[in-house]
C-alpha positions as a Markdown table, in Angstrom:
| # | Residue | x | y | z |
|---|---|---|---|---|
| 1 | Met | -68.8 | 36.4 | 95.9 |
| 2 | Ala | -70.3 | 32.9 | 95.3 |
| 3 | Gly | -67.3 | 31.4 | 97.1 |
| 4 | Asp | -67.7 | 33.8 | 100.0 |
| 5 | Ala | -71.4 | 32.9 | 100.3 |
| 6 | Ala | -70.6 | 29.2 | 100.3 |
| 7 | Arg | -68.0 | 29.6 | 103.0 |
| 8 | Glu | -70.3 | 31.7 | 105.1 |
| 9 | Ala | -73.0 | 29.0 | 104.7 |
| 10 | Leu | -70.4 | 26.4 | 106.0 |
| 11 | Arg | -69.6 | 28.6 | 109.0 |
| 12 | Ala | -73.3 | 28.9 | 109.8 |
| 13 | Arg | -73.6 | 25.1 | 109.9 |
| 14 | Val | -70.6 | 24.9 | 112.2 |
| 15 | Arg | -72.1 | 27.6 | 114.5 |
| 16 | Ala | -75.3 | 25.6 | 114.7 |
| 17 | Met | -73.6 | 23.1 | 117.0 |
| 18 | Pro | -74.3 | 23.6 | 120.8 |
| 19 | Trp | -72.2 | 26.4 | 122.2 |
| 20 | Ala | -70.7 | 24.1 | 124.8 |
| 21 | Val | -69.4 | 21.8 | 122.1 |
| 22 | Arg | -67.9 | 24.7 | 120.1 |
| 23 | Leu | -66.2 | 26.0 | 123.3 |
| 24 | Gln | -64.7 | 22.6 | 124.0 |
| 25 | Leu | -63.5 | 22.3 | 120.4 |
| 26 | Arg | -61.9 | 25.8 | 120.7 |
| 27 | Ala | -60.1 | 24.7 | 123.9 |
| 28 | Leu | -58.8 | 21.6 | 122.2 |
| 29 | Glu | -57.5 | 23.7 | 119.3 |
| 30 | Ala | -55.8 | 26.1 | 121.6 |
| 31 | Gly | -54.2 | 23.2 | 123.5 |
| 32 | Val | -52.9 | 21.6 | 120.3 |
| 33 | Asp | -51.5 | 24.9 | 119.0 |
| 34 | Ala | -49.8 | 25.8 | 122.2 |
| 35 | Thr | -48.0 | 22.5 | 122.4 |
| 36 | Gln | -46.7 | 22.2 | 118.8 |
| 37 | Arg | -43.1 | 23.4 | 118.8 |
| 38 | Arg | -41.5 | 25.0 | 115.8 |
| 39 | Asp | -38.9 | 22.3 | 115.7 |
| 40 | Gly | -41.6 | 19.7 | 115.1 |
| 41 | Thr | -41.7 | 18.3 | 118.6 |
| 42 | Val | -44.6 | 18.3 | 121.1 |
| 43 | Asn | -44.6 | 19.8 | 124.6 |
| 44 | Arg | -46.3 | 16.8 | 126.2 |
| 45 | Phe | -46.2 | 18.1 | 129.8 |
| 46 | Leu | -48.1 | 21.2 | 128.7 |
| 47 | Phe | -50.6 | 19.2 | 126.7 |
| 48 | Ser | -51.3 | 16.9 | 129.6 |
| 49 | Leu | -51.8 | 20.0 | 131.8 |
| 50 | Leu | -54.0 | 21.9 | 129.4 |
| 51 | Val | -56.0 | 19.3 | 127.5 |
| 52 | Asp | -55.4 | 15.6 | 128.1 |
| 53 | Arg | -57.4 | 14.6 | 131.2 |
| 54 | Gln | -57.0 | 11.0 | 132.0 |
| 55 | Ala | -59.5 | 8.5 | 133.2 |
| 56 | Pro | -58.4 | 5.7 | 135.5 |
| 57 | Ala | -59.2 | 2.1 | 134.8 |
| 58 | Asn | -61.9 | 0.5 | 137.0 |
| 59 | Pro | -61.2 | -3.2 | 137.3 |
| 60 | Ala | -63.1 | -3.8 | 140.5 |
| 61 | Arg | -66.4 | -1.8 | 140.1 |
| 62 | Pro | -68.5 | -1.3 | 137.0 |
| 63 | Asp | -69.4 | 2.2 | 135.9 |
| 64 | Ala | -73.0 | 3.4 | 135.3 |
| 65 | Leu | -73.1 | 1.5 | 132.0 |
| 66 | Gly | -72.0 | -1.8 | 133.8 |
| 67 | Val | -68.6 | -1.6 | 132.1 |
| 68 | Arg | -65.3 | -2.4 | 133.8 |
| 69 | Ser | -61.8 | -1.8 | 132.4 |
| 70 | Val | -58.4 | -3.3 | 133.0 |
| 71 | Asp | -55.0 | -2.0 | 131.8 |
| 72 | Val | -52.6 | -4.6 | 130.3 |
| 73 | Thr | -49.1 | -4.5 | 128.9 |
| 74 | Val | -49.0 | -5.5 | 125.3 |
| 75 | Asp | -45.3 | -5.4 | 124.8 |
| 76 | Ala | -42.9 | -4.8 | 127.7 |
| 77 | Ser | -40.0 | -4.0 | 125.3 |
| 78 | Thr | -41.7 | -1.0 | 123.8 |
| 79 | Gly | -44.0 | 0.0 | 126.7 |
| 80 | Val | -47.1 | -0.4 | 124.6 |
| 81 | Arg | -50.2 | -0.9 | 126.7 |
| 82 | Ala | -53.9 | -1.3 | 126.2 |
| 83 | Arg | -57.1 | -0.8 | 128.1 |
| 84 | Val | -59.6 | -3.7 | 127.9 |
| 85 | Tyr | -63.3 | -2.9 | 128.4 |
| 86 | Phe | -65.9 | -5.5 | 129.3 |
| 87 | Ser | -69.3 | -6.0 | 131.0 |
| 88 | Ala | -70.2 | -8.9 | 133.2 |
| 89 | Pro | -71.6 | -12.0 | 131.5 |
| 90 | Thr | -75.3 | -12.4 | 131.8 |
| 91 | Asp | -75.1 | -16.1 | 132.4 |
| 92 | Ala | -72.6 | -19.0 | 132.2 |
| 93 | Ala | -73.9 | -20.1 | 128.8 |
| 94 | Glu | -73.4 | -16.7 | 127.2 |
| 95 | Thr | -72.1 | -16.7 | 123.7 |
| 96 | Ala | -68.5 | -15.7 | 123.2 |
| 97 | Arg | -68.3 | -12.0 | 122.4 |
| 98 | Pro | -66.7 | -10.2 | 119.5 |
| 99 | Val | -63.6 | -8.2 | 120.1 |
| 100 | Ile | -63.0 | -4.6 | 118.8 |
| 101 | Val | -59.4 | -3.5 | 118.8 |
| 102 | Tyr | -59.5 | 0.3 | 118.8 |
| 103 | Phe | -56.9 | 2.9 | 117.9 |
| 104 | His | -57.4 | 6.4 | 119.2 |
| 105 | Gly | -56.9 | 9.5 | 117.0 |
| 106 | Gly | -54.7 | 12.6 | 117.7 |
| 107 | Gly | -52.7 | 13.1 | 114.6 |
| 108 | Phe | -50.3 | 10.3 | 115.6 |
| 109 | Thr | -48.9 | 12.7 | 118.2 |
| 110 | Tyr | -51.5 | 13.0 | 121.0 |
| 111 | Phe | -53.7 | 11.1 | 123.4 |
| 112 | Ser | -53.9 | 7.6 | 124.8 |
| 113 | Ala | -56.5 | 5.0 | 125.6 |
| 114 | Ala | -56.9 | 6.7 | 129.0 |
| 115 | Thr | -57.8 | 10.1 | 127.5 |
| 116 | Arg | -61.3 | 10.8 | 128.9 |
| 117 | Pro | -63.3 | 11.2 | 125.6 |
| 118 | Tyr | -61.7 | 7.9 | 124.3 |
| 119 | Asp | -62.3 | 6.1 | 127.6 |
| 120 | Ala | -66.0 | 7.2 | 127.4 |
| 121 | Leu | -66.4 | 6.3 | 123.8 |
| 122 | Cys | -64.9 | 2.8 | 124.2 |
| 123 | Arg | -67.1 | 2.2 | 127.2 |
| 124 | Thr | -70.2 | 3.1 | 125.2 |
| 125 | Ile | -69.1 | 0.9 | 122.3 |
| 126 | Cys | -68.4 | -2.0 | 124.7 |
| 127 | Arg | -71.9 | -1.8 | 126.2 |
| 128 | Glu | -73.9 | -1.0 | 123.1 |
| 129 | Ala | -72.1 | -3.4 | 120.7 |
| 130 | Gly | -71.9 | -6.3 | 123.2 |
| 131 | Ala | -68.2 | -6.6 | 122.5 |
| 132 | Val | -64.9 | -6.6 | 124.4 |
| 133 | Val | -63.0 | -3.5 | 123.4 |
| 134 | Val | -59.2 | -3.4 | 123.5 |
| 135 | Ser | -58.1 | 0.2 | 123.2 |
| 136 | Val | -54.4 | 0.5 | 122.3 |
| 137 | Ser | -52.0 | 3.2 | 123.6 |
| 138 | Tyr | -49.5 | 3.0 | 120.7 |
| 139 | Arg | -46.3 | 4.9 | 120.7 |
| 140 | Leu | -46.6 | 8.5 | 119.6 |
| 141 | Ala | -44.8 | 10.6 | 117.0 |
| 142 | Pro | -42.4 | 12.4 | 116.6 |
| 143 | Glu | -40.5 | 10.4 | 119.2 |
| 144 | His | -41.7 | 7.3 | 117.4 |
| 145 | Arg | -42.2 | 7.8 | 113.7 |
| 146 | Phe | -43.6 | 5.5 | 111.0 |
| 147 | Pro | -43.9 | 2.5 | 111.2 |
| 148 | Ala | -43.9 | 2.4 | 115.1 |
| 149 | Ala | -47.7 | 2.9 | 115.5 |
| 150 | Tyr | -48.4 | 0.2 | 112.9 |
| 151 | Asp | -46.0 | -2.2 | 114.6 |
| 152 | Asp | -47.7 | -1.6 | 117.9 |
| 153 | Gly | -51.1 | -2.3 | 116.3 |
| 154 | Val | -49.9 | -5.6 | 115.0 |
| 155 | Ala | -48.3 | -6.3 | 118.4 |
| 156 | Ala | -51.7 | -5.8 | 120.0 |
| 157 | Leu | -53.3 | -8.5 | 117.7 |
| 158 | Arg | -50.4 | -10.8 | 118.5 |
| 159 | Tyr | -50.9 | -10.3 | 122.2 |
| 160 | Leu | -54.6 | -11.3 | 121.8 |
| 161 | Ala | -53.6 | -14.3 | 119.7 |
| 162 | Thr | -51.0 | -15.6 | 122.0 |
| 163 | Thr | -51.9 | -14.4 | 125.5 |
| 164 | Gly | -55.6 | -13.8 | 125.3 |
| 165 | Leu | -57.5 | -11.7 | 128.0 |
| 166 | Pro | -56.1 | -11.6 | 131.5 |
| 167 | Asp | -57.7 | -13.9 | 134.1 |
| 168 | Glu | -59.6 | -11.0 | 135.9 |
| 169 | Ile | -61.8 | -10.6 | 132.8 |
| 170 | Pro | -64.6 | -13.2 | 133.3 |
| 171 | Val | -65.9 | -13.3 | 129.7 |
| 172 | Arg | -65.3 | -15.4 | 126.7 |
| 173 | Val | -64.3 | -13.9 | 123.4 |
| 174 | Asp | -64.5 | -15.2 | 119.8 |
| 175 | Leu | -61.2 | -14.3 | 118.1 |
| 176 | Thr | -62.7 | -15.2 | 114.7 |
| 177 | Arg | -65.0 | -12.1 | 115.2 |
| 178 | Cys | -62.3 | -9.5 | 115.7 |
| 179 | Phe | -62.9 | -6.0 | 114.4 |
| 180 | Ile | -60.2 | -3.4 | 113.9 |
| 181 | Ala | -61.4 | 0.2 | 114.5 |
| 182 | Gly | -60.1 | 3.7 | 114.9 |
| 183 | Asp | -60.8 | 7.3 | 114.4 |
| 184 | Ser | -58.8 | 10.0 | 112.6 |
| 185 | Ala | -55.1 | 8.9 | 112.8 |
| 186 | Gly | -56.3 | 5.8 | 114.6 |
| 187 | Ala | -58.4 | 4.9 | 111.5 |
| 188 | Asn | -55.3 | 5.2 | 109.4 |
| 189 | Ile | -53.5 | 2.8 | 111.8 |
| 190 | Ala | -56.5 | 0.5 | 111.7 |
| 191 | His | -56.3 | 0.3 | 107.9 |
| 192 | His | -52.6 | -0.5 | 107.8 |
| 193 | Val | -52.8 | -3.0 | 110.7 |
| 194 | Ala | -55.6 | -4.8 | 108.9 |
| 195 | Gln | -53.6 | -4.7 | 105.6 |
| 196 | Arg | -50.5 | -6.2 | 107.3 |
| 197 | Trp | -52.4 | -8.7 | 109.4 |
| 198 | Thr | -54.5 | -10.2 | 106.6 |
| 199 | Ala | -51.4 | -10.4 | 104.3 |
| 200 | Glu | -49.8 | -13.0 | 106.5 |
| 201 | Ala | -49.1 | -16.2 | 104.6 |
| 202 | Thr | -50.2 | -18.4 | 107.4 |
| 203 | Pro | -53.6 | -17.4 | 108.9 |
| 204 | Pro | -53.2 | -16.5 | 112.5 |
| 205 | Pro | -55.7 | -17.5 | 115.3 |
| 206 | Ile | -57.4 | -14.1 | 114.8 |
| 207 | Arg | -59.8 | -13.6 | 111.9 |
| 208 | Val | -60.4 | -9.9 | 111.1 |
| 209 | Ala | -64.2 | -9.8 | 110.5 |
| 210 | Gly | -64.5 | -6.1 | 109.9 |
| 211 | Leu | -62.9 | -2.7 | 109.7 |
| 212 | Leu | -64.4 | 0.4 | 111.3 |
| 213 | Leu | -62.9 | 3.7 | 110.2 |
| 214 | Leu | -64.2 | 7.0 | 111.7 |
| 215 | Ala | -63.1 | 10.2 | 110.1 |
| 216 | Ala | -60.1 | 8.5 | 108.6 |
| 217 | Tyr | -56.9 | 10.5 | 108.4 |
| 218 | Phe | -55.4 | 9.9 | 105.0 |
| 219 | Gly | -53.8 | 12.5 | 102.8 |
| 220 | Gly | -51.6 | 13.4 | 99.8 |
| 221 | Glu | -49.7 | 16.3 | 98.3 |
| 222 | Asp | -52.7 | 17.5 | 96.4 |
| 223 | Arg | -55.2 | 19.2 | 98.6 |
| 224 | Thr | -58.8 | 17.8 | 98.3 |
| 225 | Glu | -61.8 | 20.0 | 97.6 |
| 226 | Ser | -63.1 | 19.5 | 101.1 |
| 227 | Glu | -59.8 | 20.5 | 102.7 |
| 228 | Leu | -59.8 | 23.7 | 100.7 |
| 229 | Ala | -63.5 | 24.5 | 101.2 |
| 230 | Leu | -63.4 | 24.0 | 104.9 |
| 231 | Glu | -60.0 | 25.7 | 105.6 |
| 232 | Gly | -60.5 | 28.3 | 108.3 |
| 233 | Val | -64.1 | 27.1 | 108.8 |
| 234 | Ala | -64.1 | 23.6 | 110.3 |
| 235 | Pro | -62.7 | 22.9 | 113.8 |
| 236 | Ile | -59.6 | 20.8 | 114.7 |
| 237 | Val | -58.3 | 19.9 | 111.3 |
| 238 | Asn | -56.7 | 22.6 | 109.2 |
| 239 | Leu | -53.8 | 22.5 | 106.7 |
| 240 | Arg | -51.2 | 23.9 | 109.1 |
| 241 | Arg | -52.0 | 21.3 | 111.9 |
| 242 | Ser | -52.4 | 18.5 | 109.4 |
| 243 | Asp | -49.0 | 19.3 | 107.8 |
| 244 | Phe | -47.4 | 19.3 | 111.3 |
| 245 | Trp | -48.9 | 15.9 | 112.1 |
| 246 | Trp | -47.8 | 14.3 | 108.8 |
| 247 | Lys | -44.3 | 15.7 | 109.2 |
| 248 | Ala | -44.1 | 14.4 | 112.7 |
| 249 | Phe | -45.2 | 10.9 | 111.7 |
| 250 | Leu | -43.8 | 10.2 | 108.3 |
| 251 | Pro | -40.1 | 9.3 | 107.7 |
| 252 | Val | -37.8 | 12.3 | 107.7 |
| 253 | Gly | -37.8 | 13.7 | 104.2 |
| 254 | Ala | -41.0 | 11.9 | 103.0 |
| 255 | Asp | -43.9 | 13.9 | 101.6 |
| 256 | Arg | -47.6 | 13.3 | 102.0 |
| 257 | Asn | -47.7 | 10.9 | 99.0 |
| 258 | His | -45.9 | 8.4 | 101.1 |
| 259 | Pro | -47.9 | 5.1 | 101.2 |
| 260 | Ala | -48.7 | 5.6 | 104.9 |
| 261 | Ala | -50.7 | 8.7 | 104.0 |
| 262 | His | -51.8 | 8.3 | 100.4 |
| 263 | Val | -53.3 | 4.8 | 100.5 |
| 264 | Thr | -55.4 | 4.8 | 97.4 |
| 265 | Gly | -52.7 | 4.5 | 94.7 |
| 266 | Glu | -53.2 | 7.6 | 92.6 |
| 267 | Ala | -49.8 | 9.0 | 93.6 |
| 268 | Gly | -47.8 | 5.8 | 94.0 |
| 269 | Pro | -48.0 | 2.0 | 93.9 |
| 270 | Glu | -51.4 | 0.4 | 94.0 |
| 271 | Pro | -52.1 | -0.8 | 97.5 |
| 272 | Glu | -52.1 | -4.5 | 97.8 |
| 273 | Leu | -55.1 | -6.0 | 99.7 |
| 274 | Ser | -55.3 | -9.7 | 100.3 |
| 275 | Glu | -58.3 | -11.8 | 99.8 |
| 276 | Ala | -58.8 | -11.9 | 103.6 |
| 277 | Phe | -59.0 | -8.1 | 103.8 |
| 278 | Pro | -62.3 | -7.5 | 105.7 |
| 279 | Pro | -65.6 | -5.7 | 104.9 |
| 280 | Ala | -65.3 | -2.0 | 106.0 |
| 281 | Met | -67.6 | 0.7 | 107.4 |
| 282 | Val | -66.3 | 4.2 | 106.6 |
| 283 | Val | -67.7 | 7.1 | 108.5 |
| 284 | Val | -67.5 | 10.6 | 107.1 |
| 285 | Gly | -68.7 | 14.0 | 108.3 |
| 286 | Gly | -70.1 | 16.6 | 106.1 |
| 287 | Leu | -68.2 | 19.4 | 107.9 |
| 288 | Asp | -64.9 | 17.4 | 108.2 |
| 289 | Pro | -62.1 | 18.4 | 105.9 |
| 290 | Leu | -61.1 | 14.7 | 105.7 |
| 291 | Gln | -64.4 | 13.7 | 104.1 |
| 292 | Asp | -63.0 | 13.5 | 100.5 |
| 293 | Cys | -60.2 | 11.2 | 101.7 |
| 294 | Gly | -62.7 | 8.9 | 103.3 |
| 295 | Arg | -64.9 | 8.7 | 100.2 |
| 296 | Arg | -61.8 | 8.2 | 98.0 |
| 297 | Tyr | -60.7 | 5.3 | 100.3 |
| 298 | Ala | -64.1 | 3.7 | 100.1 |
| 299 | Ser | -64.0 | 4.0 | 96.3 |
| 300 | Met | -60.6 | 2.3 | 96.2 |
| 301 | Leu | -62.0 | -0.6 | 98.3 |
| 302 | Arg | -64.9 | -1.1 | 95.9 |
| 303 | Gln | -62.6 | -1.0 | 92.9 |
| 304 | Lys | -60.6 | -3.9 | 94.5 |
| 305 | Gly | -63.8 | -5.9 | 95.0 |
| 306 | Lys | -64.0 | -5.3 | 98.8 |
| 307 | Glu | -67.3 | -4.8 | 100.6 |
| 308 | Val | -67.6 | -1.3 | 102.0 |
| 309 | Arg | -70.4 | 0.8 | 103.5 |
| 310 | Val | -70.1 | 4.6 | 103.7 |
| 311 | Val | -72.0 | 6.2 | 106.6 |
| 312 | Glu | -72.4 | 9.9 | 106.3 |
| 313 | Phe | -73.4 | 12.5 | 108.9 |
| 314 | Ser | -74.0 | 15.7 | 106.9 |
| 315 | Glu | -73.6 | 18.1 | 109.9 |
| 316 | Ala | -70.8 | 16.3 | 111.7 |
| 317 | Val | -67.4 | 17.9 | 112.3 |
| 318 | His | -64.2 | 16.1 | 112.9 |
| 319 | Ala | -64.2 | 14.4 | 116.4 |
| 320 | Phe | -68.0 | 14.8 | 116.8 |
| 321 | Tyr | -68.0 | 11.4 | 118.5 |
| 322 | Phe | -66.3 | 13.1 | 121.5 |
| 323 | Phe | -69.6 | 14.6 | 122.5 |
| 324 | Pro | -72.5 | 12.4 | 123.6 |
| 325 | Val | -74.8 | 15.4 | 123.6 |
| 326 | Leu | -74.7 | 15.4 | 119.8 |
| 327 | Pro | -77.4 | 13.2 | 118.2 |
| 328 | Asp | -75.0 | 12.0 | 115.6 |
| 329 | Thr | -72.8 | 10.4 | 118.3 |
| 330 | Gly | -75.7 | 8.1 | 119.4 |
| 331 | Lys | -76.5 | 7.3 | 115.7 |
| 332 | Leu | -72.8 | 6.4 | 115.1 |
| 333 | Val | -72.8 | 4.0 | 118.0 |
| 334 | Ala | -76.0 | 2.4 | 116.7 |
| 335 | Glu | -74.3 | 2.0 | 113.2 |
| 336 | Ile | -71.3 | 0.4 | 114.8 |
| 337 | Arg | -73.5 | -2.1 | 116.7 |
| 338 | Ala | -75.4 | -2.9 | 113.5 |
| 339 | Phe | -72.1 | -3.4 | 111.5 |
| 340 | Val | -70.6 | -5.7 | 114.2 |
| 341 | Glu | -73.8 | -7.7 | 114.5 |
| 342 | Ser | -74.3 | -8.1 | 110.7 |
| 343 | Thr | -70.7 | -8.8 | 109.8 |
| 344 | Ala | -70.0 | -11.1 | 112.8 |
| 345 | Leu | -72.8 | -13.4 | 111.7 |
| 346 | Glu | -71.2 | -14.0 | 108.3 |
| 347 | Pro | -69.9 | -17.6 | 107.9 |
| 348 | Ile | -66.2 | -18.1 | 108.1 |
| 349 | Thr | -64.7 | -19.2 | 104.8 |
């Protein structure tokens, strides 16, 4: 009975969200479920038709926030592209801006930089954080399994290091103030890209100044308390969908204790983090089944002597940042801005 009461209390907290948000989350769930095939593949045409509305880039005219965007090819051999967001410089003497390289979520299998909620989120971050945002459309699973998404993330950093921004972007950037960010599966990618990039023997032109992980999608064979408590209660992430996504992404035959999923070392080798691995901000939602994985990740960073800040939103569900109407979304953007400003001011060692 006590368990039933606790579950009902969780349901009441989810129901407290605005009805329009709950309706959109239900539609997203329905679209995901309708396009996951039994053979482990995804019906991409149906998903684009039902769910994945795309926003065009706007290189010529700024939007209401004063932000423009340009699509660029990161790697012609793989077809990986990115969308770069920027606002016009205030004056010729403006300080070079930090760069935020962003990886979208979607269980490694869905979405792109052009997906409308991600396009809107990156525009807001660009404006509010005073940064140039590079949102990467990495290759999706199951057509492209591990480590393709990680390779594409590293390729995006190499693109910035060697090519820089295209000429039509009239702003200067400081590549020693580069932040790697992502949400859900994109946060998983951000961690692994930061781990690989900072492990390079010869420091590249880019200095990773910080890591921003929103609702990070990590996992393991053992279910966490939050996964079990919120099963059938929380939107988007449940055990069935999560298992589908891991099976689509991980190498054939691998389980969820694979180092791509289980990054904290309890079920396998200790993760190796170089001295250059950056300070991190880890965002968790109190109604997100992934919250225990986020806290466990932050604990691992602390044990390894890394600087980490956990930001918790007690009433936040997974993907709450899709919805500007939710107060926590505005608070999240303010936290991102504060993290970028404080971390970017640290001296380079």
